[in-house]
C-alpha positions, 0 to 999 in steps of 0.5 A, spaced: 617 813 640 613 807 641 614 801 644 610 794 642 606 791 647 609 784 648 604 779 651 603 772 654 597 770 656 595 764 661 588 761 661 585 760 668 581 754 668 577 754 674 570 753 671 565 751 676 565 743 677 569 742 670 575 740 674 576 732 674 574 730 681 571 736 683 564 736 686 559 740 682 557 744 689 564 747 690 564 754 688 571 756 685 574 762 688 575 766 682 571 766 675 574 763 669 578 769 665 585 770 662 591 772 666 598 773 665 604 775 670 610 776 667 616 772 669 622 774 672 619 781 675 621 783 682 614 785 684 618 788 690 620 794 686 613 795 684 610 800 690 606 805 686 601 804 680 598 809 676 591 807 674 589 811 667 582 812 665 578 806 662 576 806 655 569 804 654 566 800 649 559 800 652 553 804 651 553 806 658 558 813 659 559 813 666 561 805 667 568 807 665 569 812 671 565 807 676 569 801 674 576 806 675 573 808 682 571 801 684 578 798 681 582 803 685 579 801 691 579 794 691 587 794 689 588 799 694 585 794 699 589 788 696 595 792 699 600 789 694 602 796 692 599 804 692 594 806 687 594 813 684 588 814 680 589 819 674 583 823 672 585 825 665 587 822 659 594 824 657 596 824 650 599 818 647 597 814 653 590 813 652 587 806 654 583 807 648 589 808 643 593 802 647 588 797 646 586 799 639 593 800 636 596 795 640 602 800 642 604 805 647 608 811 647 614 810 651 616 817 652 609 819 655 609 813 660 616 815 663 613 822 664 607 819 667 611 815 671 615 820 674 610 825 675 606 820 680 613 817 682 610 810 680 613 804 677 607 801 673 602 804 669 595 800 669 590 801 662 583 798 662 577 798 657 570 796 658 568 791 653 561 789 655 557 792 660 550 790 662 547 793 669 541 790 670 539 783 673 543 779 671 549 783 670 555 782 666 562 786 666 567 785 660 574 788 662 581 788 659 587 790 663 594 791 662 599 793 667 606 796 663 612 797 666 615 804 663 622 803 665 622 796 661 617 798 656 613 791 657 607 788 659 608 785 666 601 783 668 594 783 664 587 780 666 581 779 661 575 776 662 567 777 662 563 776 668 556 774 666 551 772 672 547 768 667 552 763 668 551 759 674 558 759 677 559 766 676 552 768 680 554 763 685 561 766 686 558 773 686 553 771 692 558 768 696 562 774 695 556 778 698 555 774 704 563 774 706 563 781 705 561 785 712 561 792 709 555 792 705 548 794 708 543 788 710 538 787 704 531 784 704 534 781 698 540 777 702 545 775 697 541 776 691 543 783 692 549 783 688 545 781 682 541 787 683 546 792 684 550 794 679 555 797 684 556 791 688 557 787 682 562 791 680 566 791 686 565 783 686 569 783 679 574 788 681 575 784 687 577 778 683 581 782 679 585 785 685 586 778 688 589 775 681 592 781 678 599 781 682 602 776 685 603 775 693 608 779 697 615 776 697 614 772 690 617 774 684 613 770 679 606 766 680 605 761 675 598 761 672 594 755 671 593 752 664 596 752 658 601 758 656 599 761 650 602 767 646 598 773 643 600 778 639 596 785 639 595 788 632 601 792 630 606 788 634 612 783 634 611 777 638 616 775 643 620 768 642 620 764 648 
């Protein structure tokens, strides 16, 4: 038994200096990427999320595990729900299959949710990765409610430090985060260390993947579009 992934994406238009009347010196808080938060979801019921092993389309075999660890840490730091990390790829609930076929096994997801006592399951895939300066990370995420059988949140983007805006945001993240050791490179360390850049990307995702506590729906800036993944049926608005 499989359920179709039903996905609405909002375009997050936060490009550096591109908004009307914005000074080019102003660094936006979040890099441009596509984000979706499902309407009419009671987020107070989502108290625990299972983070599944990430699929990996890059040439670096360790990056999926590294990003899973960093993403779990940043989601936990955001404090909006508990995060439990699954260390095995369950049959019928592998991230690679979910993104490749556009479908997921509802029965398998319900079993995973019961096993971890979770209300949502988070899948991800590493679409691009370049660890050397200038680093870049391409990451796609889908958060699914097993009970409803639908996507309740998603994030999809490419964090490329060759772009001036993304590099500036990463440096600002480094300067304002006190738990990193001092470095002779200063804020440029975030562009030289793969782990620090990964933490920057995961911190941005954690801050935008779920709405603030107490809100059931946070609209996304930009135009709402409908996206149909392969083998699925689109939702009519």
